[in-house]
N, C-alpha and C positions, 0 to 999 in steps of 0.2 A: 538515642543511639549516637555515640561519641562518632564524628567520623577520622579524629586521630587514631582511633583504634582498628580503624577498617580500611586504612589507608597507608601504603608504603611506599618510602620514597627512596630512590636511591641517592646515596650521597658521595658519589662518585666525582670526576673532574665537574668542577662548578664553571669552568669557561663551557665546556659540551652542554651541558643543563640549561644556563642562558642562552646559548645559539640554538639550541633547538625550542627554546620557550620564546624567543626573538622569533625564528622561522613560522612557529607555528600561529602567533599574532599576527605576523604579517601575511602568512596566508589567507585565515581570517577575514583581515582588513580588505585584502583585495577582493574576496567573493562578495563581502557586506558591499564593496564599492561598485561591482559590478552589478549587484541588484539592484542596488538603488538608484543608477545609472539608466539601467535597463528598464527597471521599473517605471521611472520617471518617465522615459521615452515614449514607453506604451501608455502610460495612463494620459499623458497629453494628448497622445492618438485617439486613446478610448473617449478620453473627454470631449474631443470633436465628433467621434463616429457618436458618442451619445446624443448630442446636440442635434447633429444632423439626422439619426434615427428619430428623435423626439418630434423634430420639424417635420420628419416624413409622415409620421404616424398623427401625427396633432393635421396635419394636411388632409391626408387619407379619410380621418373622422370628419373632418367638417365639408369634404366634398362627398362624400360618400352617406353619411348617416351612419347610425348605431348599426341598423341591421347590416350594409354594404359593407363595413366597417370590421362587424365580426367574421363574414365571409372570406374578406380579404384577411383577416388576424388567423383563421383558421387554418388557412392554406400554407400562409407563411410558417405557422407554427407547426405544421409535417413537415415542412421544410428543415425545420430546427431539430425534428426530430431524426431526420437524416442527418444531422449534424453528429450522430455516436458514432457513426462510421467514419465521417470526415474526420473527425477529431483522434479518432483512434488512429488512423494511418498520419494525423500530424505529429501525435505526440510520441509515436514509437521512429518514425523517420527523423524526430528532433532530438530523441536520447540516444540514436545510434549513428547521430553525425556528429553531436557532442562528443560523444567517446570515440570520435574517429580523429585520426591525426593528419593523415596524408589525402591529397585533393582525388586522389584516385578512388581511397577508400568512400570516401564519402558521396563521390558519382555514384559508384557502385551500388550504396544503399538506395539513392534516389531513386537509380533507374530500377530496382528490383521492387519498391515500394509502389512506383508511379505507374509501373505497366498493372499491377493487381490492384490497384485504386481504378483505373479506367473499367478492368474488367468488373469489379463489382458496382461502379456508376452506372454502365450500361444495363447490366443485370439487374439492378433495383432499378432504373428507370422504365424498363420496359415491362418491370413485374406492376410498377403503380400506372402505367398505361392501360395495363390489361383488366384492372381494379379500376378503373377509375369513377363507372356507373355505382358500384355498391359504397365505394367511399365517399362518394358524391349525396348519395341516398344518408348513410350513416352522420353525416356533417350538414346534414340539410343545406346544401349548396346549389344555387340556380343552374348550374351546367358544370356538366364533367369535364370540358375544355379546362377549366380551371385545373383539375388535376392532371390534362394530357400536358398544360403548361410547366405544373412543380415536377413531371417526368423527367423533363428538360433539362430543367434546375439540377436535380440529382444529379443526371448524368454527369453535368461539369463540376458539381458542387462536391462531390467525391476527390478526385483528383486533386481537385483546389487545394486540399488539406495537405497532400504530399508534398508540394511545391513549397506551401507555408511552414512545414516542420523542417523545410531545407533552411529556407533562410530564418526560423527560432533556432536550428543546432547549430548556425555559425555565429550566432551571437549579432546577426544584423536585425536589432530592433528598430532601428529608423525606418529602415524598406519594408518592415512587417507591419510597423505601423501607419506607414502611407498605403499600402494595400487595403488594410480595413478602412481607413478613411475614405479611397477610394470606390471601395464596394458602396457605403453609405451613400457617398455622394453621388452616384449613379443610379443608384434607388430614390434619392429625392429629386433629381431631374427628372428623372422617368416619370413618375407619379403627378408632378406638375405637368408634364407634356402629354402624357397618353389620358387619364382621365379628362380632364376638360373636354378632349377631343370627342367622347363619347364612347369610349372603352370600359369604362364603371371600375369595375372589378378586375375586370379581366386585366384594364390598362395596371392597376395597382401592383397585379400577380406578375404580371409582363416584365414590370419596373424590375421587381428583385429578381426575377429570372436574367434579366438583362445585365445585374450588378454582379449577379455571380460571376457570369460567362466574361466578362471584361475583365474581372479581379482574376480569373485563372487566366489570361494571355497574358497580363501585366506582371504576375507575381512570376516572373523567370528567374531562378538562383543565379546567382555569378560566382563563378563563370560559368558561358554558356553548356549547358547541358548535351546538346546536341552535337558537339565535337568530340564527344569522347565515348567509349565503348558503351553498350546499354549489358556489360555483363553482370550476372546478376548476386548476389550475397545471399549467406545464409540469415534469415530472421527468425529470432525463436518463435516456436508456433506459441508458447507460454507469454512472453514479451504482448504478442497480437491478441489473445485471449483476455489479458489481464486489461488493456485499452479499451477492448469492445466491454466488457463489463463494466468498466469504471463511466463510460460515456454515455451505454445504454441508462445505465442508472441516473445519471447526471441528467440527460436529454427528459426521461421522464418526471423526475422531481421539476425540473426547469420549466417544463412544456406542455405536459400531459392533463396539467388542469385545466388549461385551456382549451383542450380538446373535449376534456369531460363537461365542462359548461357548456362549451357549446352544443353538444348533445342532449345536456336535461334541462337547459333553463331557455327561456323565450328570445329571440334576435335581441330586442334592446336590451335584457339583462346581459345575455351573454358580450354584449357590444359594450356595456359598462366596465365588465370585468375583464374584457380585452385593453380597454384603457387603464383600468390599474396596473394591468400586468406589465404596461410598458416599464414604470417603475424598477418592476423586479430587473426586467432586461437591464435597464441603465446600470442598477448596481451591480447585478453580476458581471458586464462588461467589465466594469470600474476592478472590480476585485480580480478579474481576468488578465489585468494589463500585468497584476503582479504575479500573479501563475504561470504566466507565460513565461517572463522573467525566470523565476526560479526554478521550472524545471530542466530547462539545460544548463543551468548553472549547478543545480546540484548532481544531476546526472555527471557531468565533467567534473566533479572534483574528485579528490581522493575517497579511500573508505572511510577518512579517521573520522567518527562518528561527533566530536566535538567541533568540526568545521560545519557537518551535516544540520547540529542543531543551531548553530548561527545563522545559516540558511532559513532552516524552519520557522524561528522563532524570531526574525527580521522580516520576515512573508508576513506571520500572523500578524506583527505590531503594524506594517504597513495598511494590511487590509483592514484592521479592526480600526485605523485613524480614518479611513477613505469612507468607508459605512457610517462611523459617527460624524463625519462633515455633509454625509449626502441625508443621513437621517434624519439631522438636525436641521439642513437646510430645508428637508421637506416643512418637517413642522412648522417652519418661519413662514413658509409661504400662504398668504391669505385664501381662502375658499374660492373668493370670487375669480382669483386669477385662473384657478383650474376650469371654474364655470365661463370664464372668458378663453381661453384657451380651446378646450373642446366642445363649448357650447352648451346652449341651456338644456339640448333633450337627451345630454348626460346626466341630469340629473334627476335619476326618479324617485319619485315621493317614497317607497319603501325604503331607501337605503341612506336619503339625506345626503348629508355633504359628501364629496367624492374625496376629500381630503382624509377624512377619516381611515378609509378603505385603502388607501394609496400608503399611511404610513404602517399600518397594520400588514401589508404586502411585504414594503419595503424590510421591517424589520425581518419578516419572516426568509427572506431569500439571503439577506446579512447574515442570519445566524449560518445558514447553508455553504455560504459562501466562506466561512471560515471553516468548516467542515472538508471541503473542497480540496481548500491549502492543505490540511494534514494528509488526505488521502495522495494527492498528487505528489507529494513530498515521498511518501512512502512509497509511492509506485517508480520514483526517479532515482532511487535508492537500489530498489530491490523488487522480486514479484512477490507483490503485499497481498495480502486478505482482505483489506481496509474495502477494495472496491468491491469486493463480495459480498461487504457487510451494508454499503450502500446499496446493492442490488437490491437487498431485502427488502430494504425501508422504501423505498422507490414502488416496490410493490404493496407495501403497506398502504403507502400514500394513494395509492388510486384504488384497493381497496377502502381506504376509510373513504375517499371522494363518494365513492358509488354508494356508500351505506347512510353518510350523513351529508346531505345537500338542499337542505333546507331553505337556505339562504345564502348569499355570495360569503356573509361573513362569516358564517358556519364552516364554508369551503376553505376558506383562508388559515381558519383555528386549527381545522384539522392537519393543515403543512406545518403552522405553526409549532405544535403540539410535538409531529414527528421528529421535525428539525432540531429543537433542543433537545431530543433523546438522542438522537444522532451526534449530534455535536458531545453532550457528554458522555459517550459511550467511546468515543476517538479520544475524548482529551484527559479522561482519569488514568488510562496507562501512562501519555506523556507525562503526567504530571507526579506519578508515581516514581518513573525512573528519573526525573529531573531530579526528585527528592530525595532520593537514595544517594548514598555516597558513592561518589565517584572514585573508580578503580583505576589507579595511574598504574601503566605497564613500565615499569622504572626497576622492577627486581633486577637482581643480578642474573643473566642468563645460565639455564641450565646446562649441567654437564649430560650429555647424550652419550653413553654408551654405546649402543647397537642399533639401526634400525630393523625393525620386526614386519612382519607381511600381516596382513587382517588373520589368514588362515592360524598364524603363530599365538597371536591374540584371543582368536578365539578356543584355541586349544586351552591357552592356559585359564582363561574364563569357565571353559566347561567343567575343568578339571577342579575348580573351586567352588562348582555349585552343584557337582555330581553326586553329592549325599545327601540332597535334598528329596523329599517324598516323590515329586513329580516324575525320577527317575528312577523309583523302584523295580517298575516292572523291565526296564531295560539294561541294568545296572551288571546283571550275571552275563550277559549277552554285547555288551558294548563296554564292559571293562577296561578291555584290553587298547582300546581306541581311545580312552580319553586318559590313561596313564601311561602308554606309549603310541603318542602320536605320530603320524609320519605327512606331515604338511608337504610334502610333494606327492600324494597321490591325494586327485582332484576327487575321489569316489570317498574318501575318508575325510576331506573337509566339508564335502556337501554333506555327509552323515552328521557331524558332529557340531555345522551349523544349524539343521533341523533339530537337533536334540536340543541345543542349547535355547533356540526359539521356543522351544516348552515351555521354558521358566522366564526367559528374559529377552523375547522375541520385541515386545512394544520397547525393552528400552534399547535395544542396539538400533533398531529402525531409525530413534530418531537422531543418530549421530551422522553428522553431514557425511556423504560418498568421498569429498577429497580428504578424509581425516588419514593423517602420517601419525604411524607407530612408530614409537622408540622403547629402548629398556633406558632408565635415567637413572640416576645419582643423585638422591636427596642429601644435602647436609641438614643440622641442626638449623641454620639459618633460613634453609626453604622452605621449611616446616611453616614458618610465617605468611607463607602465599596459599598455604594448601584451605581448601573451604570442604564444610560438609555439606552435601544435597539438603534441603530442607524438610524433610519428610517429619513425620508425627513426632517420632520419638524424639529426635531431634531440636525440634520446637521446644520442647518442653525446657530445655537446659538452656538454648542460645540467646535468650535475652535480646534478640535482634542480630546479634553477630553470629554467623557461622562458620568463622575461622578456626580452623582446628586447636591453636593454642587456647584460645580464648573459651571456646567451649571444652575442652580436655578439663582446664583449670574449675570451671562450673561444676562441671562432673564430679572431680576430687572433694569438691566442697559440699557437693549433696550426700556423697557417697559415705560420709561422716555422719551423715542424719538422717540416710534413707532406711526404711524398713525391709528386712528380709524377701517380704513375698513382693517387692517391686521388680516384675519381673526383667525391666530394661536395666537397671541396677545391678541384679543378679547376674545377668548375662555377662555384663562387662568385667565382674567379680571373675566368673570362671574362666574366661578368656585371658584376663591377665595372666591367671596361673598357666594356661595353655600356651600362650605363646613366650613365655619365659622355657618354657619344656620343649618346645617348638613342636606342638603338636596342631598348628594349625597349618593351612596353606599359606604359603610366604608371597603368591602372588598379590599385587593390588593394583588397579585401573586407575588412572586419573586421565581427565579431558583437560584440556584448554586450547586457547586462543593459538599462542605462540610458547616458545622457551622465558619467555622472559614476564609473563603475564601471570594471574592467580590460576589456580589448579583447584580443580573439584574432583573429589574420589566418587569415581563411577561403582567401584566393587571393593569391599575391605575397609568400610566404614568404622565398625565395632573392633575389628583385628585391629584397625591403627589406635585407635582409642585406648582399649585394653594394653597397647603397646606403650604409649605415651604416659597412662597411668603408673606403669611400671617403674617411671624413673630411670630407667637403664638403656644408656646409648647402643649399648650391642645389642639390646633384642631390637630396636628397630631398626637396624645394620643389615637384620637377617634378611629383612622383606626385597624380596623383588618387586621395584616400582615400575610400572609401564604407562606411560602416557600418549596420550594420540592429540593430536594438533590440527585444528581448520580453524582458517578465519571467519568461515561460517558458525564456526560453534558457538555464537551466542544465539543464533537461532534454535539450539537444543534446550529443551526444557531442564534438562539433566545440570546443564551448567548456567542457564539463567532463565530464571522461573518469573513470566510475567504473562500480561493476557495473551502476548502474541505468540509467544513459545506455546502456551497451554493449548490456545485454538490449534496450533500445528499438530501437536498431541493428539488432540479429539479428532482431527481431520483424518490423521494417518491411522489412528485406531477404528473410525467408520471405515477405511479403505480397503483395510485388511482383516475385518471381522469373520469373512469367511475363510480364511487362510487357516488351515489345521497343518501343524507341523507333525502330528503324526501320521496323517496319509502320507508326507514323503517318507518317514521311518519304514511305515509298512511296506512301500514299494522296495525301498533296501533291503529289507527280508525277506522278500519274495524275489528279488534279482541273487539271495544269496543261497536260496533251494532250489532254483532254476538251474546256477551255477555248478553246485553241488551234484 
C-alpha cells in the first residue's frame, strides 16, 4: 500500500510548518539527550554496583561453600521478591513526581507514598517474622533467624523505594546511582567483616540487611522533606495496581527460579545455580539502568506518540547494545577463570563447564530485559495491559519449572522458551504499528456547528437503529420516545440508553468517557480524512486503505462487475436510490482524536458510501454529521484496531457479560404500570 495514498499533509503556511517541524525535532533531540545522559550515568553506577555485587557473591561463595552460599542466596532472593512492592512504590512515585512541576506537589506525592510504604513494610516484615519457621523448612534453611533478619530488611526496603522514586522522578540520576553503589559497597564490606568472625550465613544475610538500612537513611531527597507539610495527594488506585502487577510478575521471573531450585535440588546443585544466576542479575541491573532513566523521561514527556517512540526505540537500542557487549564478554571469558573465581567445588561432574550455563542464563535474562523495556514504556505513558500479560507468563514460568526440573539446564531452557514467546507477543504489535502508514494530523480544522450532549447523540443513534429486529417487541410502546425525544427528561434518557445497548452496547462502551460531541459541517475536502471501520465486508474492497474516497472508488469499479446476488453490493445499489429520495436516516456518527485529525465512521458506513456513489453533492449535504472527539480515542478499537485495543474490547466484553439491558427496560415498564 502506498503511504502517499493514506497520508494527508496540510500545505498551508510553510514557515509555520517548518517551525513546527523544527520544534518537534528539538523536543525529540532533548528527550534523547536526557535519556542518553541519564542512562550513561546510571549505567556507570550499575556497572560499579555489578562489579561490587560480583565480588560480594564470589567472596560469599568462597567463604561459605556451595551449601552455605545456597542458603544465603535463597534469603537474598526472598528479599528480591519483596522488591515487587518496593519497585511498585518507586515507579509510582517517580511517575507522579516527574509529572508535577511545583516543589509542593512533589513533596505531597512523596509524603503520601512514604507513609503508605512504611505501613506496608512493617506489615509484611511482621508477616515474615511470624512465618519464619514454615519458610525455613520450605527453603531447607539451617536457622529461622535468617528469616527474622529478612523481616527486618523488608521493613526498611519497601520505604526505600519511595525515596529512590523521588530522586528518579526529579531526574537526579547521579544521586540515584550513588545510592545504588552505596548499597553494594556496604553489603561487600559487611560480608568481609561479619563472615570471617564466625557469623557464617547469618553474617552474609545481615550484611544485606545493613546495606538496605544504610541506603534508606542516605537516600534523602533534596530539598529536605522534613521541612514541608505531610499533606497527602490522591494517587490513582489503578496506577498502584499496575505497578504491583508488573513488579510481581518481574520478581517472579527474575528470582522465583532460584527459590524453586533451592527446593527441588540438592544443596550443591542449588549453590551452582545460585552462582549462575549472578550473571542474570548483572545483566538485569545493567538493563535497568536504561529503564530507570527512560521511565521518568517518558512519563514527563508530552502525549505526542512520535516523541514517545523516540524514547522507546532509543531505550531498546541501548539495552540491546548493553546485552550484546555483556554476552559476548561472557563468551570470551575462559572456563578456568570462572573456576578460579568460584572455586573448584562449583564444577559438578554432571554439568561440566560452568561457562555454558552462565551464557545460556545470560541470554535468557537479556531477552526478558528487552520485554521489560517495552512494558515499562507502556506503563509510563498510560495504564497498560502488558503488565497483566507478564503476570501470566510469570505463572507459566513457575508452572514450567515445577513440571520440568530434571537438570539445571532444563530449568534454564524452560525460562528461555517462555521469554522468547513473551518478547514476540510484545514486539509484534509494535512492529505492525511502526510499519503502518503514519497518520499526520495536518488536515484543516473542521467547522463545528454546535456542541451536543451524550443524551442528544444517543437519541440520534437510537433513531437510526430502531428499525432492526432487536427492537420489534418494544417498537409500539417506545416509538414516541425515539421519534420525539425529550433529552431533558432523565428517565427517558436512561431508557433510550438501555434500548440502544440492546444492539450497540459493546460499541458504545468502547468510546472514551471524556468524548466531546459536536454537530460538524463536512466539505468535499473533509471527506478525504474519513475512514471506514475495517469490518469484513469493507475489507473485501479496501485493499489496505479504508479511507472513504479510496474505498468508494473501488466499489464503483466493482459494481460494474458484481453479480446481482452479491448481498453487499445489492444493498449499496438499493441505498443509493433511497438516499436520493431522502428515505434513509440522515444522521451519521463519526469519531476522532480532534477536529484536525482523521475521522472514522461509527454509524452510517453504507449510507455514506451509497451517497458518494450517486456522485451528487446535494445528496451528501442532506446528512447530519455528528462527531465525537477525545485524546484517548486511539484506545478505542473502532477508531484504531490493533492488539491493544482489541484486548481492551475483549476485557470489556467479559466485564459486562452479565449485563442485560432488557432487565433495565423491564424495570421502566414496571414503573410505568405502577405510576398508572
